[in-house]
Each structure stands twice: as structure tokens, then as C-alpha cells.
PyMOL Python script that loads the backbone (N, CA, C, O; Angstrom):
from pymol import cmd

cmd.read_pdbstr("""\
ATOM      1  N   MET A   1     -21.449  58.223 -30.137  1.00  0.00           N
ATOM      2  CA  MET A   1     -21.868  57.284 -29.110  1.00  0.00           C
ATOM      3  C   MET A   1     -21.185  55.942 -29.379  1.00  0.00           C
ATOM      4  O   MET A   1     -21.170  55.449 -30.506  1.00  0.00           O
ATOM      5  N   HIS A   2     -20.635  55.380 -28.344  1.00  0.00           N
ATOM      6  CA  HIS A   2     -19.930  54.102 -28.461  1.00  0.00           C
ATOM      7  C   HIS A   2     -20.932  52.996 -28.793  1.00  0.00           C
ATOM      8  O   HIS A   2     -22.046  52.980 -28.269  1.00  0.00           O
ATOM      9  N   SER A   3     -20.531  52.082 -29.659  1.00  0.00           N
ATOM     10  CA  SER A   3     -21.411  51.005 -30.110  1.00  0.00           C
ATOM     11  C   SER A   3     -21.822  50.052 -28.983  1.00  0.00           C
ATOM     12  O   SER A   3     -22.819  49.342 -29.112  1.00  0.00           O
ATOM     13  N   ALA A   4     -21.069  50.029 -27.885  1.00  0.00           N
ATOM     14  CA  ALA A   4     -21.411  49.137 -26.766  1.00  0.00           C
ATOM     15  C   ALA A   4     -22.793  49.455 -26.196  1.00  0.00           C
ATOM     16  O   ALA A   4     -23.472  48.571 -25.675  1.00  0.00           O
ATOM     17  N   TRP A   5     -23.207  50.723 -26.297  1.00  0.00           N
ATOM     18  CA  TRP A   5     -24.515  51.117 -25.768  1.00  0.00           C
ATOM     19  C   TRP A   5     -25.664  50.486 -26.551  1.00  0.00           C
ATOM     20  O   TRP A   5     -26.760  50.321 -26.016  1.00  0.00           O
ATOM     21  N   LEU A   6     -25.421  50.132 -27.812  1.00  0.00           N
ATOM     22  CA  LEU A   6     -26.495  49.666 -28.686  1.00  0.00           C
ATOM     23  C   LEU A   6     -26.320  48.221 -29.141  1.00  0.00           C
ATOM     24  O   LEU A   6     -27.083  47.726 -29.971  1.00  0.00           O
ATOM     25  N   LYS A   7     -25.334  47.565 -28.606  1.00  0.00           N
ATOM     26  CA  LYS A   7     -25.013  46.204 -29.028  1.00  0.00           C
ATOM     27  C   LYS A   7     -26.219  45.266 -28.875  1.00  0.00           C
ATOM     28  O   LYS A   7     -26.843  45.196 -27.816  1.00  0.00           O
ATOM     29  N   GLY A   8     -26.522  44.557 -29.954  1.00  0.00           N
ATOM     30  CA  GLY A   8     -27.599  43.574 -29.931  1.00  0.00           C
ATOM     31  C   GLY A   8     -28.986  44.143 -30.154  1.00  0.00           C
ATOM     32  O   GLY A   8     -29.962  43.392 -30.161  1.00  0.00           O
ATOM     33  N   LEU A   9     -29.098  45.440 -30.335  1.00  0.00           N
ATOM     34  CA  LEU A   9     -30.403  46.062 -30.545  1.00  0.00           C
ATOM     35  C   LEU A   9     -30.594  46.424 -32.012  1.00  0.00           C
ATOM     36  O   LEU A   9     -29.641  46.769 -32.710  1.00  0.00           O
ATOM     37  N   THR A  10     -31.834  46.340 -32.465  1.00  0.00           N
ATOM     38  CA  THR A  10     -32.157  46.724 -33.841  1.00  0.00           C
ATOM     39  C   THR A  10     -33.474  47.482 -33.858  1.00  0.00           C
ATOM     40  O   THR A  10     -34.258  47.432 -32.910  1.00  0.00           O
ATOM     41  N   GLY A  11     -33.691  48.177 -34.951  1.00  0.00           N
ATOM     42  CA  GLY A  11     -34.966  48.859 -35.178  1.00  0.00           C
ATOM     43  C   GLY A  11     -35.372  49.810 -34.076  1.00  0.00           C
ATOM     44  O   GLY A  11     -34.558  50.588 -33.579  1.00  0.00           O
ATOM     45  N   PRO A  12     -36.658  49.742 -33.688  1.00  0.00           N
ATOM     46  CA  PRO A  12     -37.184  50.662 -32.674  1.00  0.00           C
ATOM     47  C   PRO A  12     -36.496  50.545 -31.314  1.00  0.00           C
ATOM     48  O   PRO A  12     -36.338  51.541 -30.609  1.00  0.00           O
ATOM     49  N   ALA A  13     -36.092  49.342 -30.951  1.00  0.00           N
ATOM     50  CA  ALA A  13     -35.414  49.145 -29.658  1.00  0.00           C
ATOM     51  C   ALA A  13     -34.086  49.897 -29.647  1.00  0.00           C
ATOM     52  O   ALA A  13     -33.699  50.461 -28.623  1.00  0.00           O
ATOM     53  N   LYS A  14     -33.386  49.905 -30.783  1.00  0.00           N
ATOM     54  CA  LYS A  14     -32.109  50.607 -30.885  1.00  0.00           C
ATOM     55  C   LYS A  14     -32.321  52.114 -30.773  1.00  0.00           C
ATOM     56  O   LYS A  14     -31.579  52.798 -30.067  1.00  0.00           O
ATOM     57  N   GLU A  15     -33.326  52.627 -31.465  1.00  0.00           N
ATOM     58  CA  GLU A  15     -33.622  54.058 -31.413  1.00  0.00           C
ATOM     59  C   GLU A  15     -34.070  54.481 -30.014  1.00  0.00           C
ATOM     60  O   GLU A  15     -33.693  55.550 -29.534  1.00  0.00           O
ATOM     61  N   GLN A  16     -34.866  53.649 -29.370  1.00  0.00           N
ATOM     62  CA  GLN A  16     -35.323  53.938 -28.014  1.00  0.00           C
ATOM     63  C   GLN A  16     -34.138  53.986 -27.053  1.00  0.00           C
ATOM     64  O   GLN A  16     -34.071  54.854 -26.183  1.00  0.00           O
ATOM     65  N   ARG A  17     -33.209  53.051 -27.215  1.00  0.00           N
ATOM     66  CA  ARG A  17     -32.025  53.019 -26.356  1.00  0.00           C
ATOM     67  C   ARG A  17     -31.155  54.260 -26.577  1.00  0.00           C
ATOM     68  O   ARG A  17     -30.615  54.821 -25.624  1.00  0.00           O
ATOM     69  N   LYS A  18     -31.021  54.688 -27.852  1.00  0.00           N
ATOM     70  CA  LYS A  18     -30.256  55.902 -28.152  1.00  0.00           C
ATOM     71  C   LYS A  18     -30.844  57.100 -27.418  1.00  0.00           C
ATOM     72  O   LYS A  18     -30.123  57.870 -26.782  1.00  0.00           O
ATOM     73  N   GLU A  19     -32.165  57.247 -27.513  1.00  0.00           N
ATOM     74  CA  GLU A  19     -32.837  58.365 -26.848  1.00  0.00           C
ATOM     75  C   GLU A  19     -32.650  58.298 -25.337  1.00  0.00           C
ATOM     76  O   GLU A  19     -32.431  59.317 -24.681  1.00  0.00           O
ATOM     77  N   GLU A  20     -32.738  57.095 -24.797  1.00  0.00           N
ATOM     78  CA  GLU A  20     -32.564  56.886 -23.354  1.00  0.00           C
ATOM     79  C   GLU A  20     -31.160  57.313 -22.904  1.00  0.00           C
ATOM     80  O   GLU A  20     -31.002  58.007 -21.900  1.00  0.00           O
ATOM     81  N   ILE A  21     -30.161  56.891 -23.658  1.00  0.00           N
ATOM     82  CA  ILE A  21     -28.781  57.238 -23.326  1.00  0.00           C
ATOM     83  C   ILE A  21     -28.570  58.742 -23.429  1.00  0.00           C
ATOM     84  O   ILE A  21     -27.939  59.340 -22.557  1.00  0.00           O
ATOM     85  N   LEU A  22     -29.089  59.356 -24.480  1.00  0.00           N
ATOM     86  CA  LEU A  22     -28.908  60.795 -24.672  1.00  0.00           C
ATOM     87  C   LEU A  22     -29.592  61.614 -23.576  1.00  0.00           C
ATOM     88  O   LEU A  22     -29.157  62.727 -23.280  1.00  0.00           O
ATOM     89  N   ARG A  23     -30.639  61.088 -22.977  1.00  0.00           N
ATOM     90  CA  ARG A  23     -31.295  61.781 -21.860  1.00  0.00           C
ATOM     91  C   ARG A  23     -30.385  61.837 -20.631  1.00  0.00           C
ATOM     92  O   ARG A  23     -30.572  62.681 -19.755  1.00  0.00           O
ATOM     93  N   HIS A  24     -29.418  60.954 -20.571  1.00  0.00           N
ATOM     94  CA  HIS A  24     -28.479  60.920 -19.445  1.00  0.00           C
ATOM     95  C   HIS A  24     -27.174  61.654 -19.756  1.00  0.00           C
ATOM     96  O   HIS A  24     -26.195  61.526 -19.021  1.00  0.00           O
ATOM     97  N   ARG A  25     -27.167  62.415 -20.836  1.00  0.00           N
ATOM     98  CA  ARG A  25     -25.959  63.102 -21.292  1.00  0.00           C
ATOM     99  C   ARG A  25     -25.318  63.940 -20.184  1.00  0.00           C
ATOM    100  O   ARG A  25     -24.100  63.900 -20.016  1.00  0.00           O
ATOM    101  N   ASN A  26     -26.111  64.693 -19.432  1.00  0.00           N
ATOM    102  CA  ASN A  26     -25.548  65.550 -18.374  1.00  0.00           C
ATOM    103  C   ASN A  26     -24.823  64.731 -17.314  1.00  0.00           C
ATOM    104  O   ASN A  26     -23.746  65.114 -16.858  1.00  0.00           O
ATOM    105  N   ALA A  27     -25.409  63.612 -16.925  1.00  0.00           N
ATOM    106  CA  ALA A  27     -24.767  62.755 -15.920  1.00  0.00           C
ATOM    107  C   ALA A  27     -23.468  62.171 -16.473  1.00  0.00           C
ATOM    108  O   ALA A  27     -22.468  62.103 -15.758  1.00  0.00           O
ATOM    109  N   PHE A  28     -23.474  61.751 -17.739  1.00  0.00           N
ATOM    110  CA  PHE A  28     -22.265  61.211 -18.349  1.00  0.00           C
ATOM    111  C   PHE A  28     -21.185  62.282 -18.447  1.00  0.00           C
ATOM    112  O   PHE A  28     -20.013  62.007 -18.186  1.00  0.00           O
ATOM    113  N   ASP A  29     -21.570  63.502 -18.823  1.00  0.00           N
ATOM    114  CA  ASP A  29     -20.607  64.600 -18.906  1.00  0.00           C
ATOM    115  C   ASP A  29     -20.005  64.897 -17.534  1.00  0.00           C
ATOM    116  O   ASP A  29     -18.804  65.137 -17.414  1.00  0.00           O
ATOM    117  N   ASP A  30     -20.849  64.879 -16.500  1.00  0.00           N
ATOM    118  CA  ASP A  30     -20.357  65.117 -15.136  1.00  0.00           C
ATOM    119  C   ASP A  30     -19.399  64.013 -14.697  1.00  0.00           C
ATOM    120  O   ASP A  30     -18.355  64.292 -14.106  1.00  0.00           O
ATOM    121  N   LEU A  31     -19.747  62.779 -14.980  1.00  0.00           N
ATOM    122  CA  LEU A  31     -18.886  61.652 -14.611  1.00  0.00           C
ATOM    123  C   LEU A  31     -17.564  61.710 -15.369  1.00  0.00           C
ATOM    124  O   LEU A  31     -16.506  61.442 -14.799  1.00  0.00           O
ATOM    125  N   LYS A  32     -17.624  62.056 -16.637  1.00  0.00           N
ATOM    126  CA  LYS A  32     -16.410  62.187 -17.443  1.00  0.00           C
ATOM    127  C   LYS A  32     -15.492  63.262 -16.847  1.00  0.00           C
ATOM    128  O   LYS A  32     -14.276  63.080 -16.776  1.00  0.00           O
ATOM    129  N   GLU A  33     -16.081  64.368 -16.425  1.00  0.00           N
ATOM    130  CA  GLU A  33     -15.307  65.452 -15.815  1.00  0.00           C
ATOM    131  C   GLU A  33     -14.644  64.989 -14.513  1.00  0.00           C
ATOM    132  O   GLU A  33     -13.479  65.299 -14.266  1.00  0.00           O
ATOM    133  N   VAL A  34     -15.378  64.256 -13.691  1.00  0.00           N
ATOM    134  CA  VAL A  34     -14.825  63.735 -12.435  1.00  0.00           C
ATOM    135  C   VAL A  34     -13.659  62.786 -12.724  1.00  0.00           C
ATOM    136  O   VAL A  34     -12.619  62.858 -12.068  1.00  0.00           O
ATOM    137  N   LEU A  35     -13.833  61.904 -13.697  1.00  0.00           N
ATOM    138  CA  LEU A  35     -12.755  60.973 -14.046  1.00  0.00           C
ATOM    139  C   LEU A  35     -11.522  61.722 -14.542  1.00  0.00           C
ATOM    140  O   LEU A  35     -10.399  61.391 -14.163  1.00  0.00           O
ATOM    141  N   GLU A  36     -11.729  62.723 -15.382  1.00  0.00           N
ATOM    142  CA  GLU A  36     -10.596  63.473 -15.923  1.00  0.00           C
ATOM    143  C   GLU A  36      -9.849  64.251 -14.835  1.00  0.00           C
ATOM    144  O   GLU A  36      -8.629  64.400 -14.903  1.00  0.00           O
ATOM    145  N   LYS A  37     -10.575  64.740 -13.841  1.00  0.00           N
ATOM    146  CA  LYS A  37      -9.951  65.525 -12.780  1.00  0.00           C
ATOM    147  C   LYS A  37      -9.278  64.657 -11.718  1.00  0.00           C
ATOM    148  O   LYS A  37      -8.216  65.015 -11.209  1.00  0.00           O
ATOM    149  N   ASN A  38      -9.880  63.535 -11.386  1.00  0.00           N
ATOM    150  CA  ASN A  38      -9.430  62.750 -10.238  1.00  0.00           C
ATOM    151  C   ASN A  38      -8.665  61.481 -10.574  1.00  0.00           C
ATOM    152  O   ASN A  38      -8.007  60.909  -9.706  1.00  0.00           O
ATOM    153  N   TYR A  39      -8.740  61.039 -11.805  1.00  0.00           N
ATOM    154  CA  TYR A  39      -8.071  59.798 -12.193  1.00  0.00           C
ATOM    155  C   TYR A  39      -7.180  60.088 -13.388  1.00  0.00           C
ATOM    156  O   TYR A  39      -7.532  59.823 -14.537  1.00  0.00           O
ATOM    157  N   ARG A  40      -6.038  60.631 -13.086  1.00  0.00           N
ATOM    158  CA  ARG A  40      -5.087  61.004 -14.144  1.00  0.00           C
ATOM    159  C   ARG A  40      -4.316  59.785 -14.625  1.00  0.00           C
ATOM    160  O   ARG A  40      -4.180  58.784 -13.922  1.00  0.00           O
ATOM    161  N   LYS A  41      -3.820  59.906 -15.841  1.00  0.00           N
ATOM    162  CA  LYS A  41      -3.023  58.817 -16.400  1.00  0.00           C
ATOM    163  C   LYS A  41      -1.746  58.626 -15.584  1.00  0.00           C
ATOM    164  O   LYS A  41      -1.182  59.582 -15.051  1.00  0.00           O
ATOM    165  N   LYS A  42      -1.315  57.398 -15.499  1.00  0.00           N
ATOM    166  CA  LYS A  42      -0.077  57.056 -14.798  1.00  0.00           C
ATOM    167  C   LYS A  42       1.121  57.366 -15.701  1.00  0.00           C
ATOM    168  O   LYS A  42       1.074  57.155 -16.912  1.00  0.00           O
ATOM    169  N   ALA A  43       2.173  57.862 -15.097  1.00  0.00           N
ATOM    170  CA  ALA A  43       3.400  58.171 -15.835  1.00  0.00           C
ATOM    171  C   ALA A  43       4.123  56.888 -16.215  1.00  0.00           C
ATOM    172  O   ALA A  43       3.965  55.852 -15.571  1.00  0.00           O
ATOM    173  N   SER A  44       4.912  56.978 -17.266  1.00  0.00           N
ATOM    174  CA  SER A  44       5.741  55.841 -17.689  1.00  0.00           C
ATOM    175  C   SER A  44       6.792  55.548 -16.618  1.00  0.00           C
ATOM    176  O   SER A  44       7.261  56.452 -15.926  1.00  0.00           O
ATOM    177  N   ILE A  45       7.144  54.294 -16.498  1.00  0.00           N
ATOM    178  CA  ILE A  45       8.160  53.860 -15.540  1.00  0.00           C
ATOM    179  C   ILE A  45       9.520  53.977 -16.222  1.00  0.00           C
ATOM    180  O   ILE A  45       9.741  53.384 -17.278  1.00  0.00           O
ATOM    181  N   ARG A  46      10.423  54.734 -15.625  1.00  0.00           N
ATOM    182  CA  ARG A  46      11.723  54.986 -16.247  1.00  0.00           C
ATOM    183  C   ARG A  46      12.890  54.368 -15.479  1.00  0.00           C
ATOM    184  O   ARG A  46      14.039  54.483 -15.906  1.00  0.00           O
ATOM    185  N   ASP A  47      12.609  53.715 -14.354  1.00  0.00           N
ATOM    186  CA  ASP A  47      13.712  53.142 -13.567  1.00  0.00           C
ATOM    187  C   ASP A  47      14.002  51.714 -14.040  1.00  0.00           C
ATOM    188  O   ASP A  47      13.676  50.735 -13.368  1.00  0.00           O
ATOM    189  N   TYR A  48      14.624  51.632 -15.216  1.00  0.00           N
ATOM    190  CA  TYR A  48      14.865  50.351 -15.873  1.00  0.00           C
ATOM    191  C   TYR A  48      15.797  49.425 -15.098  1.00  0.00           C
ATOM    192  O   TYR A  48      15.767  48.211 -15.300  1.00  0.00           O
ATOM    193  N   GLY A  49      16.610  49.972 -14.230  1.00  0.00           N
ATOM    194  CA  GLY A  49      17.536  49.151 -13.463  1.00  0.00           C
ATOM    195  C   GLY A  49      16.891  48.472 -12.270  1.00  0.00           C
ATOM    196  O   GLY A  49      17.479  47.555 -11.697  1.00  0.00           O
ATOM    197  N   GLU A  50      15.713  48.893 -11.885  1.00  0.00           N
ATOM    198  CA  GLU A  50      15.015  48.321 -10.729  1.00  0.00           C
ATOM    199  C   GLU A  50      14.323  47.013 -11.117  1.00  0.00           C
ATOM    200  O   GLU A  50      13.722  46.924 -12.187  1.00  0.00           O
ATOM    201  N   PRO A  51      14.405  46.015 -10.264  1.00  0.00           N
ATOM    202  CA  PRO A  51      13.722  44.749 -10.552  1.00  0.00           C
ATOM    203  C   PRO A  51      12.201  44.956 -10.627  1.00  0.00           C
ATOM    204  O   PRO A  51      11.611  45.661  -9.809  1.00  0.00           O
ATOM    205  N   GLY A  52      11.604  44.337 -11.608  1.00  0.00           N
ATOM    206  CA  GLY A  52      10.145  44.390 -11.734  1.00  0.00           C
ATOM    207  C   GLY A  52       9.614  45.644 -12.412  1.00  0.00           C
ATOM    208  O   GLY A  52       8.404  45.870 -12.419  1.00  0.00           O
ATOM    209  N   TRP A  53      10.495  46.468 -12.983  1.00  0.00           N
ATOM    210  CA  TRP A  53      10.023  47.687 -13.630  1.00  0.00           C
ATOM    211  C   TRP A  53       9.057  47.369 -14.774  1.00  0.00           C
ATOM    212  O   TRP A  53       8.129  48.129 -15.048  1.00  0.00           O
ATOM    213  N   GLU A  54       9.293  46.228 -15.439  1.00  0.00           N
ATOM    214  CA  GLU A  54       8.427  45.844 -16.567  1.00  0.00           C
ATOM    215  C   GLU A  54       6.986  45.650 -16.109  1.00  0.00           C
ATOM    216  O   GLU A  54       6.043  46.044 -16.795  1.00  0.00           O
ATOM    217  N   HIS A  55       6.833  45.037 -14.940  1.00  0.00           N
ATOM    218  CA  HIS A  55       5.485  44.775 -14.422  1.00  0.00           C
ATOM    219  C   HIS A  55       4.790  46.074 -14.018  1.00  0.00           C
ATOM    220  O   HIS A  55       3.587  46.232 -14.225  1.00  0.00           O
ATOM    221  N   ARG A  56       5.542  46.987 -13.450  1.00  0.00           N
ATOM    222  CA  ARG A  56       4.966  48.286 -13.087  1.00  0.00           C
ATOM    223  C   ARG A  56       4.576  49.072 -14.339  1.00  0.00           C
ATOM    224  O   ARG A  56       3.567  49.778 -14.343  1.00  0.00           O
ATOM    225  N   GLN A  57       5.379  48.949 -15.399  1.00  0.00           N
ATOM    226  CA  GLN A  57       5.057  49.636 -16.651  1.00  0.00           C
ATOM    227  C   GLN A  57       3.806  49.027 -17.279  1.00  0.00           C
ATOM    228  O   GLN A  57       2.944  49.752 -17.777  1.00  0.00           O
ATOM    229  N   ILE A  58       3.705  47.713 -17.257  1.00  0.00           N
ATOM    230  CA  ILE A  58       2.515  47.040 -17.791  1.00  0.00           C
ATOM    231  C   ILE A  58       1.279  47.488 -17.022  1.00  0.00           C
ATOM    232  O   ILE A  58       0.243  47.777 -17.621  1.00  0.00           O
ATOM    233  N   ALA A  59       1.382  47.548 -15.705  1.00  0.00           N
ATOM    234  CA  ALA A  59       0.243  47.983 -14.877  1.00  0.00           C
ATOM    235  C   ALA A  59      -0.159  49.418 -15.215  1.00  0.00           C
ATOM    236  O   ALA A  59      -1.350  49.718 -15.304  1.00  0.00           O
ATOM    237  N   ALA A  60       0.808  50.299 -15.401  1.00  0.00           N
ATOM    238  CA  ALA A  60       0.512  51.690 -15.759  1.00  0.00           C
ATOM    239  C   ALA A  60      -0.153  51.748 -17.132  1.00  0.00           C
ATOM    240  O   ALA A  60      -1.113  52.494 -17.325  1.00  0.00           O
ATOM    241  N   ASN A  61       0.352  50.965 -18.084  1.00  0.00           N
ATOM    242  CA  ASN A  61      -0.243  50.934 -19.429  1.00  0.00           C
ATOM    243  C   ASN A  61      -1.690  50.451 -19.381  1.00  0.00           C
ATOM    244  O   ASN A  61      -2.561  51.019 -20.039  1.00  0.00           O
ATOM    245  N   GLU A  62      -1.942  49.399 -18.599  1.00  0.00           N
ATOM    246  CA  GLU A  62      -3.292  48.858 -18.503  1.00  0.00           C
ATOM    247  C   GLU A  62      -4.236  49.841 -17.826  1.00  0.00           C
ATOM    248  O   GLU A  62      -5.376  50.001 -18.261  1.00  0.00           O
ATOM    249  N   TYR A  63      -3.780  50.495 -16.777  1.00  0.00           N
ATOM    250  CA  TYR A  63      -4.586  51.522 -16.093  1.00  0.00           C
ATOM    251  C   TYR A  63      -4.962  52.621 -17.083  1.00  0.00           C
ATOM    252  O   TYR A  63      -6.124  53.016 -17.171  1.00  0.00           O
ATOM    253  N   ASN A  64      -3.970  53.110 -17.826  1.00  0.00           N
ATOM    254  CA  ASN A  64      -4.216  54.172 -18.793  1.00  0.00           C
ATOM    255  C   ASN A  64      -5.183  53.732 -19.886  1.00  0.00           C
ATOM    256  O   ASN A  64      -6.026  54.518 -20.318  1.00  0.00           O
ATOM    257  N   ALA A  65      -5.070  52.494 -20.333  1.00  0.00           N
ATOM    258  CA  ALA A  65      -5.959  51.977 -21.372  1.00  0.00           C
ATOM    259  C   ALA A  65      -7.403  51.899 -20.871  1.00  0.00           C
ATOM    260  O   ALA A  65      -8.334  52.256 -21.593  1.00  0.00           O
ATOM    261  N   VAL A  66      -7.584  51.436 -19.642  1.00  0.00           N
ATOM    262  CA  VAL A  66      -8.938  51.350 -19.070  1.00  0.00           C
ATOM    263  C   VAL A  66      -9.528  52.740 -18.895  1.00  0.00           C
ATOM    264  O   VAL A  66     -10.705  52.953 -19.185  1.00  0.00           O
ATOM    265  N   LEU A  67      -8.736  53.677 -18.430  1.00  0.00           N
ATOM    266  CA  LEU A  67      -9.208  55.054 -18.273  1.00  0.00           C
ATOM    267  C   LEU A  67      -9.642  55.613 -19.627  1.00  0.00           C
ATOM    268  O   LEU A  67     -10.697  56.241 -19.725  1.00  0.00           O
ATOM    269  N   ASP A  68      -8.845  55.394 -20.666  1.00  0.00           N
ATOM    270  CA  ASP A  68      -9.213  55.842 -22.016  1.00  0.00           C
ATOM    271  C   ASP A  68     -10.514  55.188 -22.476  1.00  0.00           C
ATOM    272  O   ASP A  68     -11.377  55.854 -23.047  1.00  0.00           O
ATOM    273  N   ASP A  69     -10.655  53.880 -22.228  1.00  0.00           N
ATOM    274  CA  ASP A  69     -11.874  53.164 -22.628  1.00  0.00           C
ATOM    275  C   ASP A  69     -13.106  53.730 -21.932  1.00  0.00           C
ATOM    276  O   ASP A  69     -14.150  53.907 -22.560  1.00  0.00           O
ATOM    277  N   LEU A  70     -12.988  54.011 -20.642  1.00  0.00           N
ATOM    278  CA  LEU A  70     -14.125  54.584 -19.909  1.00  0.00           C
ATOM    279  C   LEU A  70     -14.497  55.959 -20.441  1.00  0.00           C
ATOM    280  O   LEU A  70     -15.678  56.266 -20.605  1.00  0.00           O
ATOM    281  N   LEU A  71     -13.506  56.779 -20.705  1.00  0.00           N
ATOM    282  CA  LEU A  71     -13.779  58.122 -21.230  1.00  0.00           C
ATOM    283  C   LEU A  71     -14.425  58.055 -22.608  1.00  0.00           C
ATOM    284  O   LEU A  71     -15.307  58.857 -22.916  1.00  0.00           O
ATOM    285  N   LYS A  72     -13.999  57.111 -23.438  1.00  0.00           N
ATOM    286  CA  LYS A  72     -14.617  56.929 -24.759  1.00  0.00           C
ATOM    287  C   LYS A  72     -16.069  56.473 -24.618  1.00  0.00           C
ATOM    288  O   LYS A  72     -16.942  56.934 -25.354  1.00  0.00           O
ATOM    289  N   LEU A  73     -16.321  55.576 -23.680  1.00  0.00           N
ATOM    290  CA  LEU A  73     -17.677  55.074 -23.458  1.00  0.00           C
ATOM    291  C   LEU A  73     -18.611  56.189 -23.016  1.00  0.00           C
ATOM    292  O   LEU A  73     -19.773  56.230 -23.422  1.00  0.00           O
ATOM    293  N   LEU A  74     -18.106  57.089 -22.188  1.00  0.00           N
ATOM    294  CA  LEU A  74     -18.933  58.186 -21.666  1.00  0.00           C
ATOM    295  C   LEU A  74     -19.118  59.312 -22.668  1.00  0.00           C
ATOM    296  O   LEU A  74     -20.028  60.128 -22.521  1.00  0.00           O
ATOM    297  N   SER A  75     -18.276  59.367 -23.673  1.00  0.00           N
ATOM    298  CA  SER A  75     -18.393  60.404 -24.680  1.00  0.00           C
ATOM    299  C   SER A  75     -19.513  60.031 -25.649  1.00  0.00           C
ATOM    300  O   SER A  75     -19.461  58.986 -26.298  1.00  0.00           O
ATOM    301  N   LEU A  76     -20.514  60.885 -25.739  1.00  0.00           N
ATOM    302  CA  LEU A  76     -21.662  60.569 -26.589  1.00  0.00           C
ATOM    303  C   LEU A  76     -21.569  61.261 -27.940  1.00  0.00           C
ATOM    304  O   LEU A  76     -22.536  61.266 -28.701  1.00  0.00           O
ATOM    305  N   THR A  77     -20.422  61.842 -28.242  1.00  0.00           N
ATOM    306  CA  THR A  77     -20.254  62.468 -29.559  1.00  0.00           C
ATOM    307  C   THR A  77     -20.002  61.400 -30.596  1.00  0.00           C
ATOM    308  O   THR A  77     -19.564  60.293 -30.284  1.00  0.00           O
ATOM    309  N   LYS A  78     -20.283  61.745 -31.817  1.00  0.00           N
ATOM    310  CA  LYS A  78     -20.128  60.806 -32.913  1.00  0.00           C
ATOM    311  C   LYS A  78     -18.651  60.523 -33.164  1.00  0.00           C
ATOM    312  O   LYS A  78     -17.845  61.451 -33.240  1.00  0.00           O
ATOM    313  N   VAL A  79     -18.297  59.261 -33.291  1.00  0.00           N
ATOM    314  CA  VAL A  79     -16.920  58.860 -33.548  1.00  0.00           C
ATOM    315  C   VAL A  79     -16.650  59.040 -35.039  1.00  0.00           C
ATOM    316  O   VAL A  79     -17.449  58.628 -35.880  1.00  0.00           O
ATOM    317  N   LYS A  80     -15.499  59.669 -35.360  1.00  0.00           N
ATOM    318  CA  LYS A  80     -15.158  59.921 -36.778  1.00  0.00           C
ATOM    319  C   LYS A  80     -14.221  58.886 -37.297  1.00  0.00           C
ATOM    320  O   LYS A  80     -13.828  58.937 -38.462  1.00  0.00           O
TER     321      LYS A  80
END
""", "prot")
cmd.dss("prot")
cmd.show_as("cartoon", "prot")
cmd.util.cbc("prot")
cmd.orient("prot")
């Protein structure tokens, strides 16, 4: 489970929040599946001779990073 779910919580409040999040596991798994199927990573930009290719590559990198962050947040398995 990503630490963002429990940020700022301690003791019983933290444990209660963990249980609450785990009760929504099926919804998170379904959402993760939808994201993986419908929001694929953007391909690298290879047209280096075109003006502005750097900006398109940056945008693709940022999109991919956000998608990875969302998938990590929805994954409730223990991080190793």
C-alpha cells in the first residue's frame, strides 16, 4: 500500500484507514484494470529533425510518469 494513503495518521487512526482502504480493494483493482487497458503509455518521440520534438518527448515522459504513479497508488500490495 502506498504511503500516501496513510500520510499524517498514527496509531488507531492509521489502522482504521488501512482497513478502510483494503475494503475498497475490488474497486481499486477494477480501476487499475481500466487504466491499464485504456490509457497506454505514450511511445518515445523519434522524429528528432522536427521542430519541437523535445517538447513532445517531455509531454510523453510526463504522461507516462503520471500513469505509473496512479497505478502504484492503486496497487495495494506491499512495496518491496
